[in-house]
mmCIF entry with sequence, helices, sheets and N, C-alpha, C, O atoms, coordinates in Angstrom:
data_MODEL
# 
_entry.id   MODEL 
# 
_entity.id                         1 
_entity.type                       polymer 
_entity.pdbx_number_of_molecules   1 
# 
_entity_poly.entity_id                      1 
_entity_poly.type                           'polypeptide(L)' 
_entity_poly.nstd_linkage                   no 
_entity_poly.nstd_monomer                   no 
_entity_poly.pdbx_seq_one_letter_code       MGVASKAGDWAFKAFTAGLGVATIYLAATFSVNVYRGLSWHNAQSKINQDGSNDQD 
_entity_poly.pdbx_seq_one_letter_code_can   MGVASKAGDWAFKAFTAGLGVATIYLAATFSVNVYRGLSWHNAQSKINQDGSNDQD 
_entity_poly.pdbx_strand_id                 A 
# 
loop_
_entity_poly_seq.entity_id 
_entity_poly_seq.num 
_entity_poly_seq.mon_id 
_entity_poly_seq.hetero 
1 1  MET n 
1 2  GLY n 
1 3  VAL n 
1 4  ALA n 
1 5  SER n 
1 6  LYS n 
1 7  ALA n 
1 8  GLY n 
1 9  ASP n 
1 10 TRP n 
1 11 ALA n 
1 12 PHE n 
1 13 LYS n 
1 14 ALA n 
1 15 PHE n 
1 16 THR n 
1 17 ALA n 
1 18 GLY n 
1 19 LEU n 
1 20 GLY n 
1 21 VAL n 
1 22 ALA n 
1 23 THR n 
1 24 ILE n 
1 25 TYR n 
1 26 LEU n 
1 27 ALA n 
1 28 ALA n 
1 29 THR n 
1 30 PHE n 
1 31 SER n 
1 32 VAL n 
1 33 ASN n 
1 34 VAL n 
1 35 TYR n 
1 36 ARG n 
1 37 GLY n 
1 38 LEU n 
1 39 SER n 
1 40 TRP n 
1 41 HIS n 
1 42 ASN n 
1 43 ALA n 
1 44 GLN n 
1 45 SER n 
1 46 LYS n 
1 47 ILE n 
1 48 ASN n 
1 49 GLN n 
1 50 ASP n 
1 51 GLY n 
1 52 SER n 
1 53 ASN n 
1 54 ASP n 
1 55 GLN n 
1 56 ASP n 
# 
_struct_asym.id          A 
_struct_asym.entity_id   1 
# 
_struct_conf.conf_type_id            HELX_P 
_struct_conf.id                      HELX_P1 
_struct_conf.pdbx_PDB_helix_id       AA1 
_struct_conf.beg_label_comp_id       VAL 
_struct_conf.beg_label_asym_id       A 
_struct_conf.beg_label_seq_id        3 
_struct_conf.pdbx_beg_PDB_ins_code   ? 
_struct_conf.end_label_comp_id       GLN 
_struct_conf.end_label_asym_id       A 
_struct_conf.end_label_seq_id        49 
_struct_conf.pdbx_end_PDB_ins_code   ? 
_struct_conf.beg_auth_comp_id        VAL 
_struct_conf.beg_auth_asym_id        A 
_struct_conf.beg_auth_seq_id         3 
_struct_conf.end_auth_comp_id        GLN 
_struct_conf.end_auth_asym_id        A 
_struct_conf.end_auth_seq_id         49 
_struct_conf.pdbx_PDB_helix_class    1 
_struct_conf.details                 ? 
_struct_conf.pdbx_PDB_helix_length   47 
# 
_struct_conf_type.id          HELX_P 
_struct_conf_type.criteria    ? 
_struct_conf_type.reference   ? 
# 
loop_
_atom_site.group_PDB 
_atom_site.id 
_atom_site.type_symbol 
_atom_site.label_atom_id 
_atom_site.label_alt_id 
_atom_site.label_comp_id 
_atom_site.label_asym_id 
_atom_site.label_entity_id 
_atom_site.label_seq_id 
_atom_site.pdbx_PDB_ins_code 
_atom_site.Cartn_x 
_atom_site.Cartn_y 
_atom_site.Cartn_z 
_atom_site.occupancy 
_atom_site.B_iso_or_equiv 
_atom_site.pdbx_formal_charge 
_atom_site.auth_seq_id 
_atom_site.auth_comp_id 
_atom_site.auth_asym_id 
_atom_site.auth_atom_id 
_atom_site.pdbx_PDB_model_num 
ATOM 1   N N  . MET A 1 1  ? 134.524 110.889 137.125 1.00 0.00 ? 1  MET A N  1 
ATOM 2   C CA . MET A 1 1  ? 133.285 111.189 136.508 1.00 0.00 ? 1  MET A CA 1 
ATOM 3   C C  . MET A 1 1  ? 132.181 110.322 137.151 1.00 0.00 ? 1  MET A C  1 
ATOM 4   O O  . MET A 1 1  ? 132.297 109.099 137.223 1.00 0.00 ? 1  MET A O  1 
ATOM 5   N N  . GLY A 1 2  ? 131.130 110.978 137.606 1.00 0.00 ? 2  GLY A N  1 
ATOM 6   C CA . GLY A 1 2  ? 129.991 110.226 138.246 1.00 0.00 ? 2  GLY A CA 1 
ATOM 7   C C  . GLY A 1 2  ? 129.086 109.622 137.281 1.00 0.00 ? 2  GLY A C  1 
ATOM 8   O O  . GLY A 1 2  ? 129.151 109.895 136.082 1.00 0.00 ? 2  GLY A O  1 
ATOM 9   N N  . VAL A 1 3  ? 128.213 108.779 137.790 1.00 0.00 ? 3  VAL A N  1 
ATOM 10  C CA . VAL A 1 3  ? 127.190 108.136 137.065 1.00 0.00 ? 3  VAL A CA 1 
ATOM 11  C C  . VAL A 1 3  ? 126.221 109.203 136.472 1.00 0.00 ? 3  VAL A C  1 
ATOM 12  O O  . VAL A 1 3  ? 125.884 109.164 135.289 1.00 0.00 ? 3  VAL A O  1 
ATOM 13  N N  . ALA A 1 4  ? 125.812 110.099 137.287 1.00 0.00 ? 4  ALA A N  1 
ATOM 14  C CA . ALA A 1 4  ? 124.950 111.148 136.665 1.00 0.00 ? 4  ALA A CA 1 
ATOM 15  C C  . ALA A 1 4  ? 125.601 111.930 135.622 1.00 0.00 ? 4  ALA A C  1 
ATOM 16  O O  . ALA A 1 4  ? 124.914 112.308 134.673 1.00 0.00 ? 4  ALA A O  1 
ATOM 17  N N  . SER A 1 5  ? 126.863 112.224 135.680 1.00 0.00 ? 5  SER A N  1 
ATOM 18  C CA . SER A 1 5  ? 127.550 112.970 134.562 1.00 0.00 ? 5  SER A CA 1 
ATOM 19  C C  . SER A 1 5  ? 127.571 112.150 133.256 1.00 0.00 ? 5  SER A C  1 
ATOM 20  O O  . SER A 1 5  ? 127.335 112.676 132.168 1.00 0.00 ? 5  SER A O  1 
ATOM 21  N N  . LYS A 1 6  ? 127.870 110.804 133.406 1.00 0.00 ? 6  LYS A N  1 
ATOM 22  C CA . LYS A 1 6  ? 127.887 109.958 132.288 1.00 0.00 ? 6  LYS A CA 1 
ATOM 23  C C  . LYS A 1 6  ? 126.439 109.863 131.577 1.00 0.00 ? 6  LYS A C  1 
ATOM 24  O O  . LYS A 1 6  ? 126.275 109.862 130.357 1.00 0.00 ? 6  LYS A O  1 
ATOM 25  N N  . ALA A 1 7  ? 125.447 109.787 132.522 1.00 0.00 ? 7  ALA A N  1 
ATOM 26  C CA . ALA A 1 7  ? 124.036 109.663 131.977 1.00 0.00 ? 7  ALA A CA 1 
ATOM 27  C C  . ALA A 1 7  ? 123.754 110.942 131.234 1.00 0.00 ? 7  ALA A C  1 
ATOM 28  O O  . ALA A 1 7  ? 123.124 110.896 130.178 1.00 0.00 ? 7  ALA A O  1 
ATOM 29  N N  . GLY A 1 8  ? 124.213 112.148 131.759 1.00 0.00 ? 8  GLY A N  1 
ATOM 30  C CA . GLY A 1 8  ? 123.959 113.415 131.080 1.00 0.00 ? 8  GLY A CA 1 
ATOM 31  C C  . GLY A 1 8  ? 124.639 113.475 129.798 1.00 0.00 ? 8  GLY A C  1 
ATOM 32  O O  . GLY A 1 8  ? 124.083 113.985 128.825 1.00 0.00 ? 8  GLY A O  1 
ATOM 33  N N  . ASP A 1 9  ? 125.876 112.957 129.735 1.00 0.00 ? 9  ASP A N  1 
ATOM 34  C CA . ASP A 1 9  ? 126.644 112.973 128.507 1.00 0.00 ? 9  ASP A CA 1 
ATOM 35  C C  . ASP A 1 9  ? 125.940 112.143 127.409 1.00 0.00 ? 9  ASP A C  1 
ATOM 36  O O  . ASP A 1 9  ? 125.833 112.544 126.250 1.00 0.00 ? 9  ASP A O  1 
ATOM 37  N N  . TRP A 1 10 ? 125.480 110.984 127.846 1.00 0.00 ? 10 TRP A N  1 
ATOM 38  C CA . TRP A 1 10 ? 124.780 110.085 126.911 1.00 0.00 ? 10 TRP A CA 1 
ATOM 39  C C  . TRP A 1 10 ? 123.443 110.615 126.461 1.00 0.00 ? 10 TRP A C  1 
ATOM 40  O O  . TRP A 1 10 ? 123.032 110.393 125.322 1.00 0.00 ? 10 TRP A O  1 
ATOM 41  N N  . ALA A 1 11 ? 122.739 111.336 127.374 1.00 0.00 ? 11 ALA A N  1 
ATOM 42  C CA . ALA A 1 11 ? 121.427 111.920 127.009 1.00 0.00 ? 11 ALA A CA 1 
ATOM 43  C C  . ALA A 1 11 ? 121.696 113.099 125.943 1.00 0.00 ? 11 ALA A C  1 
ATOM 44  O O  . ALA A 1 11 ? 120.951 113.272 124.978 1.00 0.00 ? 11 ALA A O  1 
ATOM 45  N N  . PHE A 1 12 ? 122.717 113.815 126.178 1.00 0.00 ? 12 PHE A N  1 
ATOM 46  C CA . PHE A 1 12 ? 123.100 114.936 125.295 1.00 0.00 ? 12 PHE A CA 1 
ATOM 47  C C  . PHE A 1 12 ? 123.471 114.338 123.978 1.00 0.00 ? 12 PHE A C  1 
ATOM 48  O O  . PHE A 1 12 ? 122.935 114.770 122.958 1.00 0.00 ? 12 PHE A O  1 
ATOM 49  N N  . LYS A 1 13 ? 124.377 113.345 123.925 1.00 0.00 ? 13 LYS A N  1 
ATOM 50  C CA . LYS A 1 13 ? 124.667 112.739 122.717 1.00 0.00 ? 13 LYS A CA 1 
ATOM 51  C C  . LYS A 1 13 ? 123.493 112.079 121.936 1.00 0.00 ? 13 LYS A C  1 
ATOM 52  O O  . LYS A 1 13 ? 123.459 112.082 120.706 1.00 0.00 ? 13 LYS A O  1 
ATOM 53  N N  . ALA A 1 14 ? 122.544 111.522 122.706 1.00 0.00 ? 14 ALA A N  1 
ATOM 54  C CA . ALA A 1 14 ? 121.367 110.974 121.972 1.00 0.00 ? 14 ALA A CA 1 
ATOM 55  C C  . ALA A 1 14 ? 120.451 112.168 121.432 1.00 0.00 ? 14 ALA A C  1 
ATOM 56  O O  . ALA A 1 14 ? 119.912 112.105 120.327 1.00 0.00 ? 14 ALA A O  1 
ATOM 57  N N  . PHE A 1 15 ? 120.323 113.190 122.236 1.00 0.00 ? 15 PHE A N  1 
ATOM 58  C CA . PHE A 1 15 ? 119.578 114.363 121.755 1.00 0.00 ? 15 PHE A CA 1 
ATOM 59  C C  . PHE A 1 15 ? 120.127 114.957 120.454 1.00 0.00 ? 15 PHE A C  1 
ATOM 60  O O  . PHE A 1 15 ? 119.424 115.197 119.473 1.00 0.00 ? 15 PHE A O  1 
ATOM 61  N N  . THR A 1 16 ? 121.519 115.184 120.539 1.00 0.00 ? 16 THR A N  1 
ATOM 62  C CA . THR A 1 16 ? 122.141 115.789 119.319 1.00 0.00 ? 16 THR A CA 1 
ATOM 63  C C  . THR A 1 16 ? 122.115 114.859 118.189 1.00 0.00 ? 16 THR A C  1 
ATOM 64  O O  . THR A 1 16 ? 122.083 115.334 117.054 1.00 0.00 ? 16 THR A O  1 
ATOM 65  N N  . ALA A 1 17 ? 122.126 113.553 118.368 1.00 0.00 ? 17 ALA A N  1 
ATOM 66  C CA . ALA A 1 17 ? 122.047 112.571 117.271 1.00 0.00 ? 17 ALA A CA 1 
ATOM 67  C C  . ALA A 1 17 ? 120.650 112.676 116.665 1.00 0.00 ? 17 ALA A C  1 
ATOM 68  O O  . ALA A 1 17 ? 120.491 112.718 115.445 1.00 0.00 ? 17 ALA A O  1 
ATOM 69  N N  . GLY A 1 18 ? 119.623 112.718 117.550 1.00 0.00 ? 18 GLY A N  1 
ATOM 70  C CA . GLY A 1 18 ? 118.272 112.888 117.078 1.00 0.00 ? 18 GLY A CA 1 
ATOM 71  C C  . GLY A 1 18 ? 118.121 114.150 116.351 1.00 0.00 ? 18 GLY A C  1 
ATOM 72  O O  . GLY A 1 18 ? 117.364 114.117 115.380 1.00 0.00 ? 18 GLY A O  1 
ATOM 73  N N  . LEU A 1 19 ? 118.708 115.275 116.642 1.00 0.00 ? 19 LEU A N  1 
ATOM 74  C CA . LEU A 1 19 ? 118.596 116.480 115.927 1.00 0.00 ? 19 LEU A CA 1 
ATOM 75  C C  . LEU A 1 19 ? 119.208 116.381 114.556 1.00 0.00 ? 19 LEU A C  1 
ATOM 76  O O  . LEU A 1 19 ? 118.698 116.933 113.581 1.00 0.00 ? 19 LEU A O  1 
ATOM 77  N N  . GLY A 1 20 ? 120.397 115.613 114.495 1.00 0.00 ? 20 GLY A N  1 
ATOM 78  C CA . GLY A 1 20 ? 121.028 115.428 113.238 1.00 0.00 ? 20 GLY A CA 1 
ATOM 79  C C  . GLY A 1 20 ? 120.120 114.576 112.292 1.00 0.00 ? 20 GLY A C  1 
ATOM 80  O O  . GLY A 1 20 ? 119.949 114.924 111.124 1.00 0.00 ? 20 GLY A O  1 
ATOM 81  N N  . VAL A 1 21 ? 119.584 113.534 112.778 1.00 0.00 ? 21 VAL A N  1 
ATOM 82  C CA . VAL A 1 21 ? 118.665 112.695 112.054 1.00 0.00 ? 21 VAL A CA 1 
ATOM 83  C C  . VAL A 1 21 ? 117.481 113.499 111.492 1.00 0.00 ? 21 VAL A C  1 
ATOM 84  O O  . VAL A 1 21 ? 117.155 113.437 110.307 1.00 0.00 ? 21 VAL A O  1 
ATOM 85  N N  . ALA A 1 22 ? 116.862 114.250 112.402 1.00 0.00 ? 22 ALA A N  1 
ATOM 86  C CA . ALA A 1 22 ? 115.775 115.048 112.019 1.00 0.00 ? 22 ALA A CA 1 
ATOM 87  C C  . ALA A 1 22 ? 116.075 116.083 110.936 1.00 0.00 ? 22 ALA A C  1 
ATOM 88  O O  . ALA A 1 22 ? 115.277 116.307 110.026 1.00 0.00 ? 22 ALA A O  1 
ATOM 89  N N  . THR A 1 23 ? 117.271 116.718 111.062 1.00 0.00 ? 23 THR A N  1 
ATOM 90  C CA . THR A 1 23 ? 117.763 117.684 110.071 1.00 0.00 ? 23 THR A CA 1 
ATOM 91  C C  . THR A 1 23 ? 117.941 117.004 108.714 1.00 0.00 ? 23 THR A C  1 
ATOM 92  O O  . THR A 1 23 ? 117.489 117.536 107.700 1.00 0.00 ? 23 THR A O  1 
ATOM 93  N N  . ILE A 1 24 ? 118.602 115.820 108.674 1.00 0.00 ? 24 ILE A N  1 
ATOM 94  C CA . ILE A 1 24 ? 118.800 115.161 107.466 1.00 0.00 ? 24 ILE A CA 1 
ATOM 95  C C  . ILE A 1 24 ? 117.468 114.699 106.843 1.00 0.00 ? 24 ILE A C  1 
ATOM 96  O O  . ILE A 1 24 ? 117.310 114.852 105.631 1.00 0.00 ? 24 ILE A O  1 
ATOM 97  N N  . TYR A 1 25 ? 116.489 114.135 107.608 1.00 0.00 ? 25 TYR A N  1 
ATOM 98  C CA . TYR A 1 25 ? 115.150 113.821 107.181 1.00 0.00 ? 25 TYR A CA 1 
ATOM 99  C C  . TYR A 1 25 ? 114.466 115.097 106.572 1.00 0.00 ? 25 TYR A C  1 
ATOM 100 O O  . TYR A 1 25 ? 114.038 115.029 105.420 1.00 0.00 ? 25 TYR A O  1 
ATOM 101 N N  . LEU A 1 26 ? 114.359 116.126 107.214 1.00 0.00 ? 26 LEU A N  1 
ATOM 102 C CA . LEU A 1 26 ? 113.719 117.310 106.790 1.00 0.00 ? 26 LEU A CA 1 
ATOM 103 C C  . LEU A 1 26 ? 114.438 117.978 105.527 1.00 0.00 ? 26 LEU A C  1 
ATOM 104 O O  . LEU A 1 26 ? 113.780 118.602 104.693 1.00 0.00 ? 26 LEU A O  1 
ATOM 105 N N  . ALA A 1 27 ? 115.705 117.827 105.437 1.00 0.00 ? 27 ALA A N  1 
ATOM 106 C CA . ALA A 1 27 ? 116.398 118.287 104.202 1.00 0.00 ? 27 ALA A CA 1 
ATOM 107 C C  . ALA A 1 27 ? 116.016 117.449 103.016 1.00 0.00 ? 27 ALA A C  1 
ATOM 108 O O  . ALA A 1 27 ? 115.735 117.917 101.913 1.00 0.00 ? 27 ALA A O  1 
ATOM 109 N N  . ALA A 1 28 ? 116.026 116.120 103.341 1.00 0.00 ? 28 ALA A N  1 
ATOM 110 C CA . ALA A 1 28 ? 115.731 115.205 102.153 1.00 0.00 ? 28 ALA A CA 1 
ATOM 111 C C  . ALA A 1 28 ? 114.235 115.339 101.689 1.00 0.00 ? 28 ALA A C  1 
ATOM 112 O O  . ALA A 1 28 ? 113.981 115.349 100.484 1.00 0.00 ? 28 ALA A O  1 
ATOM 113 N N  . THR A 1 29 ? 113.252 115.441 102.627 1.00 0.00 ? 29 THR A N  1 
ATOM 114 C CA . THR A 1 29 ? 111.866 115.601 102.233 1.00 0.00 ? 29 THR A CA 1 
ATOM 115 C C  . THR A 1 29 ? 111.623 116.908 101.655 1.00 0.00 ? 29 THR A C  1 
ATOM 116 O O  . THR A 1 29 ? 110.741 117.019 100.803 1.00 0.00 ? 29 THR A O  1 
ATOM 117 N N  . PHE A 1 30 ? 112.347 117.971 102.043 1.00 0.00 ? 30 PHE A N  1 
ATOM 118 C CA . PHE A 1 30 ? 112.164 119.272 101.422 1.00 0.00 ? 30 PHE A CA 1 
ATOM 119 C C  . PHE A 1 30 ? 112.676 119.174 99.961  1.00 0.00 ? 30 PHE A C  1 
ATOM 120 O O  . PHE A 1 30 ? 112.010 119.627 99.030  1.00 0.00 ? 30 PHE A O  1 
ATOM 121 N N  . SER A 1 31 ? 113.868 118.575 99.788  1.00 0.00 ? 31 SER A N  1 
ATOM 122 C CA . SER A 1 31 ? 114.361 118.410 98.374  1.00 0.00 ? 31 SER A CA 1 
ATOM 123 C C  . SER A 1 31 ? 113.403 117.659 97.530  1.00 0.00 ? 31 SER A C  1 
ATOM 124 O O  . SER A 1 31 ? 113.188 118.041 96.380  1.00 0.00 ? 31 SER A O  1 
ATOM 125 N N  . VAL A 1 32 ? 112.808 116.610 98.027  1.00 0.00 ? 32 VAL A N  1 
ATOM 126 C CA . VAL A 1 32 ? 111.857 115.747 97.211  1.00 0.00 ? 32 VAL A CA 1 
ATOM 127 C C  . VAL A 1 32 ? 110.661 116.658 96.948  1.00 0.00 ? 32 VAL A C  1 
ATOM 128 O O  . VAL A 1 32 ? 110.201 116.668 95.806  1.00 0.00 ? 32 VAL A O  1 
ATOM 129 N N  . ASN A 1 33 ? 110.132 117.398 97.859  1.00 0.00 ? 33 ASN A N  1 
ATOM 130 C CA . ASN A 1 33 ? 108.958 118.221 97.648  1.00 0.00 ? 33 ASN A CA 1 
ATOM 131 C C  . ASN A 1 33 ? 109.191 119.401 96.626  1.00 0.00 ? 33 ASN A C  1 
ATOM 132 O O  . ASN A 1 33 ? 108.310 119.803 95.865  1.00 0.00 ? 33 ASN A O  1 
ATOM 133 N N  . VAL A 1 34 ? 110.408 119.888 96.686  1.00 0.00 ? 34 VAL A N  1 
ATOM 134 C CA . VAL A 1 34 ? 110.831 120.887 95.643  1.00 0.00 ? 34 VAL A CA 1 
ATOM 135 C C  . VAL A 1 34 ? 110.861 120.265 94.223  1.00 0.00 ? 34 VAL A C  1 
ATOM 136 O O  . VAL A 1 34 ? 110.423 120.882 93.252  1.00 0.00 ? 34 VAL A O  1 
ATOM 137 N N  . TYR A 1 35 ? 111.352 119.114 94.142  1.00 0.00 ? 35 TYR A N  1 
ATOM 138 C CA . TYR A 1 35 ? 111.427 118.469 92.904  1.00 0.00 ? 35 TYR A CA 1 
ATOM 139 C C  . TYR A 1 35 ? 110.097 118.158 92.412  1.00 0.00 ? 35 TYR A C  1 
ATOM 140 O O  . TYR A 1 35 ? 109.804 118.418 91.245  1.00 0.00 ? 35 TYR A O  1 
ATOM 141 N N  . ARG A 1 36 ? 109.200 117.578 93.277  1.00 0.00 ? 36 ARG A N  1 
ATOM 142 C CA . ARG A 1 36 ? 107.801 117.278 92.873  1.00 0.00 ? 36 ARG A CA 1 
ATOM 143 C C  . ARG A 1 36 ? 107.043 118.569 92.435  1.00 0.00 ? 36 ARG A C  1 
ATOM 144 O O  . ARG A 1 36 ? 106.283 118.575 91.466  1.00 0.00 ? 36 ARG A O  1 
ATOM 145 N N  . GLY A 1 37 ? 107.297 119.658 93.209  1.00 0.00 ? 37 GLY A N  1 
ATOM 146 C CA . GLY A 1 37 ? 106.582 120.917 92.822  1.00 0.00 ? 37 GLY A CA 1 
ATOM 147 C C  . GLY A 1 37 ? 107.027 121.430 91.517  1.00 0.00 ? 37 GLY A C  1 
ATOM 148 O O  . GLY A 1 37 ? 106.208 121.904 90.730  1.00 0.00 ? 37 GLY A O  1 
ATOM 149 N N  . LEU A 1 38 ? 108.350 121.357 91.233  1.00 0.00 ? 38 LEU A N  1 
ATOM 150 C CA . LEU A 1 38 ? 108.832 121.870 89.997  1.00 0.00 ? 38 LEU A CA 1 
ATOM 151 C C  . LEU A 1 38 ? 108.291 120.942 88.819  1.00 0.00 ? 38 LEU A C  1 
ATOM 152 O O  . LEU A 1 38 ? 107.949 121.426 87.740  1.00 0.00 ? 38 LEU A O  1 
ATOM 153 N N  . SER A 1 39 ? 108.243 119.712 89.068  1.00 0.00 ? 39 SER A N  1 
ATOM 154 C CA . SER A 1 39 ? 107.772 118.772 88.059  1.00 0.00 ? 39 SER A CA 1 
ATOM 155 C C  . SER A 1 39 ? 106.275 119.031 87.721  1.00 0.00 ? 39 SER A C  1 
ATOM 156 O O  . SER A 1 39 ? 105.851 118.999 86.566  1.00 0.00 ? 39 SER A O  1 
ATOM 157 N N  . TRP A 1 40 ? 105.497 119.295 88.826  1.00 0.00 ? 40 TRP A N  1 
ATOM 158 C CA . TRP A 1 40 ? 104.072 119.565 88.628  1.00 0.00 ? 40 TRP A CA 1 
ATOM 159 C C  . TRP A 1 40 ? 103.875 120.900 87.910  1.00 0.00 ? 40 TRP A C  1 
ATOM 160 O O  . TRP A 1 40 ? 103.016 121.021 87.037  1.00 0.00 ? 40 TRP A O  1 
ATOM 161 N N  . HIS A 1 41 ? 104.658 121.876 88.275  1.00 0.00 ? 41 HIS A N  1 
ATOM 162 C CA . HIS A 1 41 ? 104.573 123.133 87.563  1.00 0.00 ? 41 HIS A CA 1 
ATOM 163 C C  . HIS A 1 41 ? 104.970 123.111 86.078  1.00 0.00 ? 41 HIS A C  1 
ATOM 164 O O  . HIS A 1 41 ? 104.389 123.775 85.219  1.00 0.00 ? 41 HIS A O  1 
ATOM 165 N N  . ASN A 1 42 ? 105.990 122.305 85.852  1.00 0.00 ? 42 ASN A N  1 
ATOM 166 C CA . ASN A 1 42 ? 106.417 122.065 84.465  1.00 0.00 ? 42 ASN A CA 1 
ATOM 167 C C  . ASN A 1 42 ? 105.243 121.353 83.634  1.00 0.00 ? 42 ASN A C  1 
ATOM 168 O O  . ASN A 1 42 ? 104.982 121.702 82.483  1.00 0.00 ? 42 ASN A O  1 
ATOM 169 N N  . ALA A 1 43 ? 104.591 120.385 84.265  1.00 0.00 ? 43 ALA A N  1 
ATOM 170 C CA . ALA A 1 43 ? 103.542 119.702 83.618  1.00 0.00 ? 43 ALA A CA 1 
ATOM 171 C C  . ALA A 1 43 ? 102.305 120.600 83.378  1.00 0.00 ? 43 ALA A C  1 
ATOM 172 O O  . ALA A 1 43 ? 101.632 120.459 82.357  1.00 0.00 ? 43 ALA A O  1 
ATOM 173 N N  . GLN A 1 44 ? 102.025 121.470 84.266  1.00 0.00 ? 44 GLN A N  1 
ATOM 174 C CA . GLN A 1 44 ? 100.883 122.459 84.134  1.00 0.00 ? 44 GLN A CA 1 
ATOM 175 C C  . GLN A 1 44 ? 101.326 123.386 82.899  1.00 0.00 ? 44 GLN A C  1 
ATOM 176 O O  . GLN A 1 44 ? 100.532 123.636 81.993  1.00 0.00 ? 44 GLN A O  1 
ATOM 177 N N  . SER A 1 45 ? 102.504 123.830 82.914  1.00 0.00 ? 45 SER A N  1 
ATOM 178 C CA . SER A 1 45 ? 102.921 124.730 81.873  1.00 0.00 ? 45 SER A CA 1 
ATOM 179 C C  . SER A 1 45 ? 102.785 124.137 80.516  1.00 0.00 ? 45 SER A C  1 
ATOM 180 O O  . SER A 1 45 ? 102.425 124.838 79.569  1.00 0.00 ? 45 SER A O  1 
ATOM 181 N N  . LYS A 1 46 ? 103.070 122.815 80.377  1.00 0.00 ? 46 LYS A N  1 
ATOM 182 C CA . LYS A 1 46 ? 102.979 122.115 79.099  1.00 0.00 ? 46 LYS A CA 1 
ATOM 183 C C  . LYS A 1 46 ? 101.488 121.976 78.687  1.00 0.00 ? 46 LYS A C  1 
ATOM 184 O O  . LYS A 1 46 ? 101.146 122.106 77.512  1.00 0.00 ? 46 LYS A O  1 
ATOM 185 N N  . ILE A 1 47 ? 100.609 121.708 79.691  1.00 0.00 ? 47 ILE A N  1 
ATOM 186 C CA . ILE A 1 47 ? 99.145  121.569 79.400  1.00 0.00 ? 47 ILE A CA 1 
ATOM 187 C C  . ILE A 1 47 ? 98.637  122.906 78.914  1.00 0.00 ? 47 ILE A C  1 
ATOM 188 O O  . ILE A 1 47 ? 97.849  122.955 77.969  1.00 0.00 ? 47 ILE A O  1 
ATOM 189 N N  . ASN A 1 48 ? 99.054  123.967 79.517  1.00 0.00 ? 48 ASN A N  1 
ATOM 190 C CA . ASN A 1 48 ? 98.592  125.359 79.118  1.00 0.00 ? 48 ASN A CA 1 
ATOM 191 C C  . ASN A 1 48 ? 99.158  125.714 77.716  1.00 0.00 ? 48 ASN A C  1 
ATOM 192 O O  . ASN A 1 48 ? 98.483  126.411 76.959  1.00 0.00 ? 48 ASN A O  1 
ATOM 193 N N  . GLN A 1 49 ? 100.317 125.274 77.372  1.00 0.00 ? 49 GLN A N  1 
ATOM 194 C CA . GLN A 1 49 ? 100.878 125.647 76.050  1.00 0.00 ? 49 GLN A CA 1 
ATOM 195 C C  . GLN A 1 49 ? 100.233 124.771 74.928  1.00 0.00 ? 49 GLN A C  1 
ATOM 196 O O  . GLN A 1 49 ? 100.293 125.165 73.763  1.00 0.00 ? 49 GLN A O  1 
ATOM 197 N N  . ASP A 1 50 ? 99.674  123.700 75.217  1.00 0.00 ? 50 ASP A N  1 
ATOM 198 C CA . ASP A 1 50 ? 99.038  122.681 74.243  1.00 0.00 ? 50 ASP A CA 1 
ATOM 199 C C  . ASP A 1 50 ? 97.735  123.247 73.712  1.00 0.00 ? 50 ASP A C  1 
ATOM 200 O O  . ASP A 1 50 ? 97.241  122.729 72.712  1.00 0.00 ? 50 ASP A O  1 
ATOM 201 N N  . GLY A 1 51 ? 97.158  124.247 74.292  1.00 0.00 ? 51 GLY A N  1 
ATOM 202 C CA . GLY A 1 51 ? 95.942  124.748 73.658  1.00 0.00 ? 51 GLY A CA 1 
ATOM 203 C C  . GLY A 1 51 ? 95.025  125.408 74.683  1.00 0.00 ? 51 GLY A C  1 
ATOM 204 O O  . GLY A 1 51 ? 94.672  126.573 74.504  1.00 0.00 ? 51 GLY A O  1 
ATOM 205 N N  . SER A 1 52 ? 94.661  124.780 75.651  1.00 0.00 ? 52 SER A N  1 
ATOM 206 C CA . SER A 1 52 ? 93.652  125.342 76.548  1.00 0.00 ? 52 SER A CA 1 
ATOM 207 C C  . SER A 1 52 ? 94.230  126.411 77.493  1.00 0.00 ? 52 SER A C  1 
ATOM 208 O O  . SER A 1 52 ? 94.640  126.178 78.630  1.00 0.00 ? 52 SER A O  1 
ATOM 209 N N  . ASN A 1 53 ? 94.215  127.613 76.886  1.00 0.00 ? 53 ASN A N  1 
ATOM 210 C CA . ASN A 1 53 ? 94.885  128.700 77.722  1.00 0.00 ? 53 ASN A CA 1 
ATOM 211 C C  . ASN A 1 53 ? 93.711  129.642 78.182  1.00 0.00 ? 53 ASN A C  1 
ATOM 212 O O  . ASN A 1 53 ? 93.965  130.796 78.528  1.00 0.00 ? 53 ASN A O  1 
ATOM 213 N N  . ASP A 1 54 ? 92.458  129.161 78.187  1.00 0.00 ? 54 ASP A N  1 
ATOM 214 C CA . ASP A 1 54 ? 91.341  129.934 78.594  1.00 0.00 ? 54 ASP A CA 1 
ATOM 215 C C  . ASP A 1 54 ? 91.254  129.950 80.131  1.00 0.00 ? 54 ASP A C  1 
ATOM 216 O O  . ASP A 1 54 ? 91.157  128.873 80.718  1.00 0.00 ? 54 ASP A O  1 
ATOM 217 N N  . GLN A 1 55 ? 91.284  131.092 80.809  1.00 0.00 ? 55 GLN A N  1 
ATOM 218 C CA . GLN A 1 55 ? 91.139  131.161 82.177  1.00 0.00 ? 55 GLN A CA 1 
ATOM 219 C C  . GLN A 1 55 ? 90.048  132.243 82.533  1.00 0.00 ? 55 GLN A C  1 
ATOM 220 O O  . GLN A 1 55 ? 89.974  133.320 81.942  1.00 0.00 ? 55 GLN A O  1 
ATOM 221 N N  . ASP A 1 56 ? 89.228  131.863 83.531  1.00 0.00 ? 56 ASP A N  1 
ATOM 222 C CA . ASP A 1 56 ? 88.086  132.704 83.896  1.00 0.00 ? 56 ASP A CA 1 
ATOM 223 C C  . ASP A 1 56 ? 88.530  133.842 84.711  1.00 0.00 ? 56 ASP A C  1 
ATOM 224 O O  . ASP A 1 56 ? 87.712  134.666 85.119  1.00 0.00 ? 56 ASP A O  1 
# 
């Protein structure tokens, strides 16, 4: 196995590891944003149920 082949293998491994980290990061931030959005929506629903249901 030549030096160029080993360098290519390491470059590919680094690239795929980066994709894995990016996937985990995006999945985690997506989950957090879904949770925040549902919490916000729930809070808005409670505000509307408490009385002020007037919309223009």
